[in-house]
C-alpha positions in Angstrom: -53.8 -53.8 79.7 -50.2 -54.7 79.0 -47.5 -55.4 81.5 -45.0 -52.9 80.0 -45.6 -50.1 77.6 -42.4 -48.8 76.0 -42.3 -45.3 74.4 -39.7 -45.2 71.6 -38.6 -47.9 69.2 -35.0 -47.0 68.9 -32.3 -49.6 69.9 -32.9 -49.1 73.6 -36.7 -49.2 73.4 -36.4 -52.3 71.2 -34.0 -53.9 73.7 -36.6 -53.3 76.5 -39.3 -54.9 74.4 -37.1 -57.9 73.7 -36.4 -58.3 77.5 -40.1 -58.1 78.2 -40.7 -60.9 75.7 -37.8 -63.0 77.2 -39.1 -62.5 80.7 -42.7 -63.5 79.8 -44.2 -60.1 80.0 -46.8 -58.6 77.6 -45.6 -55.5 75.9 -46.4 -52.7 73.5 -44.0 -50.2 71.9 -45.3 -46.8 70.7 -43.1 -45.0 68.2 -44.0 -41.7 66.5 -41.9 -42.6 63.4 -40.8 -46.0 62.0 -38.8 -48.6 63.8 -35.3 -47.1 64.6 -36.6 -43.7 63.4 -33.6 -41.8 64.8 -31.2 -44.0 62.8 -33.3 -43.5 59.7 -32.8 -39.7 60.1 -29.0 -39.9 60.6 -26.8 -38.6 57.8 -27.2 -41.1 54.9 -23.5 -42.1 54.7 -22.9 -42.3 58.5 -20.6 -45.0 59.9 -21.0 -45.9 63.5 -18.2 -45.4 66.0 -19.1 -48.7 67.7 -18.3 -52.1 66.3 -21.3 -54.2 65.2 -21.3 -56.4 68.3 -21.6 -53.5 70.6 -24.9 -52.3 69.2 -26.6 -55.7 68.8 -29.7 -56.5 70.8 -31.5 -59.7 71.7 -28.6 -62.0 70.7 -29.2 -61.3 67.0 -25.9 -60.8 65.1 -25.4 -57.6 63.1 -23.6 -58.5 59.9 -21.7 -55.5 58.4 -19.5 -55.3 55.3 -16.8 -53.3 57.2 -15.4 -53.2 60.7 -18.2 -50.8 61.7 -21.8 -50.8 60.6 -23.2 -48.1 58.4 -26.5 -46.3 59.0 -28.3 -48.4 56.4 -27.0 -51.7 57.9 -28.0 -50.7 61.4 -31.4 -49.5 60.3 -32.2 -52.7 58.4 -30.8 -54.7 61.4 -33.1 -53.2 64.0 -36.2 -53.4 61.7 -35.4 -57.1 61.0 -35.0 -57.9 64.7 -38.4 -56.4 65.4 -39.9 -58.4 62.6 -38.3 -61.7 63.4 -39.1 -61.4 67.1 -42.7 -60.4 66.4 -42.5 -57.4 68.7 -45.8 -55.6 69.2 -45.3 -52.2 67.8 -47.5 -49.2 67.0 -45.5 -47.0 64.6 -46.5 -43.5 63.6 -48.1 -43.3 67.0 -47.0 -40.4 69.3 -47.3 -40.7 73.0 -48.8 -37.5 74.3 -49.0 -38.0 78.1 -48.4 -40.6 80.8 -50.7 -40.6 83.9 -51.0 -42.9 86.9 -48.6 -45.0 88.8 -47.4 -48.6 89.3 -50.0 -51.1 88.3 -52.3 -48.6 86.6 -50.9 -46.3 83.9 -52.8 -44.6 81.2 -50.8 -43.4 78.1 -52.6 -41.1 75.7 -51.4 -41.3 72.2 -52.2 -40.0 68.7 -52.2 -42.0 65.5 -50.3 -39.6 63.2 -51.6 -41.2 60.0 -55.3 -41.2 61.0 -55.3 -38.3 63.4 -57.1 -40.3 66.0 -56.3 -40.4 69.7 -56.4 -43.4 71.9 -55.6 -44.3 75.5 -53.4 -47.4 76.3 -53.4 -49.1 79.7 -50.2 -50.6 81.2 -48.9 -51.8 84.6 -45.5 -50.2 83.9 -44.1 -47.6 81.5 -40.6 -47.4 80.2 -39.7 -44.1 78.4 -36.9 -44.5 75.8 -37.4 -41.4 73.7 -33.7 -40.6 73.2 -32.6 -37.1 72.2 -32.6 -36.7 68.4 -35.7 -34.4 68.3 -34.0 -31.8 70.6 -30.9 -30.5 68.9 -29.1 -27.8 71.0 -29.6 -24.3 69.7 -27.2 -21.4 69.7 -29.8 -19.0 71.1 -28.8 -16.1 68.9 -30.8 -13.7 66.8 -31.5 -15.0 63.3 -31.4 -18.7 64.2 -34.9 -19.2 62.9 -34.0 -18.1 59.4 -34.9 -20.8 56.8 -31.3 -21.2 55.7 -30.3 -22.3 59.3 -30.5 -26.0 59.8 -30.0 -28.2 62.9 -30.0 -31.6 61.2 -27.9 -32.9 58.3 -28.8 -35.7 55.9 -26.7 -35.4 52.8 -24.6 -33.0 50.7 -26.6 -32.9 47.5 -28.7 -29.8 48.3 -25.7 -27.8 49.1 -23.6 -28.3 45.9 -21.8 -25.1 44.9 -23.0 -23.1 48.0 -21.2 -21.6 50.9 -22.0 -23.6 54.1 -20.9 -22.7 57.6 -20.9 -25.7 59.9 -21.1 -24.7 63.6 -19.6 -27.2 66.0 -16.5 -29.1 66.9 -17.5 -32.8 67.5 -18.3 -35.8 65.4 -21.4 -34.5 63.8 -19.9 -31.2 62.7 -16.6 -32.7 61.4 -18.4 -35.5 59.6 -20.8 -33.1 58.0 -18.0 -30.7 56.9 -16.1 -33.5 55.2 -19.2 -34.8 53.5 -20.2 -31.4 52.3 -16.8 -30.7 50.9 -16.8 -34.0 49.0 -20.3 -33.1 47.8 -19.2 -29.9 46.1 -20.0 -27.3 48.8 -17.6 -24.5 50.0 -17.3 -25.4 53.7 -16.2 -23.4 56.7 -16.3 -25.0 60.1 -16.8 -22.6 63.0 -16.0 -23.7 66.6 -15.7 -21.8 69.8 -12.7 -23.9 71.0 -9.1 -23.7 69.9 -9.6 -26.9 67.8 -12.1 -29.6 67.2 -12.6 -32.2 70.0 -9.9 -34.9 70.3 -12.8 -37.4 70.7 -13.7 -37.0 67.0 -13.8 -40.4 65.3 -10.2 -41.5 64.8 -10.6 -42.0 61.1 -12.3 -38.6 60.6 -9.8 -36.4 62.5 -6.7 -36.8 60.3 -8.9 -36.5 57.2 -10.3 -33.2 58.5 -6.9 -31.9 59.5 -5.5 -32.7 56.1 -8.4 -31.0 54.3 -7.9 -27.9 56.4 -4.1 -27.9 55.7 -4.6 -28.1 52.0 -7.3 -25.3 52.1 -10.2 -27.5 51.0 -12.1 -26.8 54.2 -11.7 -23.5 56.1 -11.6 -23.8 59.9 -12.5 -20.7 62.0 -11.6 -21.5 65.6 -12.2 -19.5 68.9 -15.3 -18.0 67.3 -18.6 -17.6 69.0 -21.7 -17.0 66.8 -23.2 -13.6 67.8 -26.0 -13.5 65.3 -27.1 -15.0 62.0 -28.1 -12.8 59.0 -29.5 -13.9 55.6 -26.1 -13.4 54.1 -24.0 -15.2 56.8 -22.9 -15.1 60.5 -21.5 -12.4 62.8 -18.7 -14.0 64.9 -17.0 -12.8 68.0 -13.3 -13.8 68.0 -10.2 -12.8 70.1 -9.3 -10.3 67.4 -12.8 -8.7 67.4 -16.0 -9.0 65.5 -16.1 -10.3 62.0 -18.6 -11.4 59.4 -18.6 -14.8 57.6 -20.5 -15.2 54.4 -22.7 -18.3 54.1 -25.7 -19.4 52.0 -26.5 -22.0 54.6 -25.7 -22.4 58.3 -25.6 -26.0 59.7 -25.7 -26.0 63.6 -24.2 -29.2 64.9 -23.6 -28.6 68.7 -25.2 -31.7 70.2 -28.6 -32.6 71.7 -30.6 -32.6 74.9 -32.8 -35.4 76.2 -36.3 -35.7 74.9 -37.9 -35.9 78.3 -41.2 -34.1 77.9 -43.2 -37.1 79.0 -41.2 -37.5 82.2 -41.5 -33.8 83.1 -45.2 -33.6 82.4 -45.9 -36.8 84.3 -44.5 -35.1 87.3 -41.2 -37.0 87.7 -38.8 -35.3 90.2 -35.7 -33.7 88.8 -32.3 -32.8 90.2 -31.0 -30.0 87.9 -31.7 -31.1 84.4 -31.8 -34.8 85.0 -34.6 -36.9 86.4 -34.0 -38.5 89.8 -33.7 -42.2 89.1 -33.0 -45.4 91.1 -30.1 -47.6 89.9 -32.7 -49.5 88.0 -33.9 -46.4 86.2 -37.2 -45.9 88.1 -38.4 -42.3 88.4 -40.0 -40.8 91.5 -43.3 -42.0 90.2 -43.5 -45.7 91.1 -43.6 -47.9 88.0 -42.3 -45.2 85.6 -38.8 -45.9 84.2 -36.5 -43.8 82.1 -33.9 -45.7 80.0 -31.3 -44.5 77.5 -30.6 -40.9 76.6 -33.9 -39.5 77.7 -32.6 -39.7 81.3 -29.4 -37.7 80.8 -30.6 -34.1 80.2 -27.9 -32.2 78.3 -25.3 -34.9 78.9 -26.3 -37.1 76.0 -22.7 -38.0 75.3 -22.6 -40.2 78.4 -25.0 -42.8 77.1 -24.8 -44.9 74.0 -26.6 -48.0 72.5 -24.0 -50.1 74.4 -25.0 -48.9 77.9 -28.5 -48.0 77.0 -29.4 -51.6 76.3 -27.9 -52.5 79.7 -30.3 -50.0 81.3 -33.2 -51.6 79.5 -32.2 -55.0 80.9 -32.0 -53.7 84.5 -35.4 -52.0 84.2 -37.2 -54.9 82.7 -35.7 -57.4 85.2 -36.9 -55.1 88.0 -40.4 -55.1 86.5 -40.4 -58.8 86.0 -39.5 -59.4 89.7 -42.4 -57.2 90.8 -44.8 -59.0 88.6 -43.7 -62.4 89.6 -46.4 -64.4 91.4 
């Protein structure tokens, strides 16, 4: 039995494991992908909005070539921190369920490489599963067509094709720019009058200039009514219109990946779990840290404040385990 079992090896989960180690607690981290799996699946050329110092964990400096780290730099950083700290990790191991309460949890998990199931025992459990596996959906007919994508990695597969990007925040704008520079014919579709003003400050003028020169088409005040193999049906103030597209990339945000909390029986208020200031759920000893605790409001939590939640939770656990 370990003192703390952490589900998720993203930056917040790793921060929790580091605090467990600093506080003298035994720990185990279960991760269904590799270390920092979410970051691995980010668009390949992504640049973080945060400065390097704001996403560091455990006192380890993140050295970046520019003012803000790239996806590759952050990915290697978190993996190196886990390696140098000797964190106890079980990668490619998916947590299936959490049962029990403070002092006696059982976490059932599956080794995704071997197909074997195993039960882990822990005194406390901290769920740090993030949100990247639950992209928001439009909920319209045709969204399950194979040419409709909810995750973007790189522009190469879309060269020479018409791509409709649905959304108006960072992910949509960044994808539209990358697709344009990768040789795609890009149209950005958004329900608002213009993209969000919170778009990364170095992306917004770039996007606006590409629209002005006609390199990217922007279709605003447009709601997607349905998706057909040949494109999208849009509802606009002027009426219904059709937009041709070979691919549709839906980038409208994410929702918390909180299945473990719900199935464990944690109490909810609306779409968010009821938590103490330390992150403890209604089940004693079960903590939710980072984006998994925020329901649809995933824009409210970042690595910066998620790592603070990890610290609060682990210090609370350490006090309870103190002799």
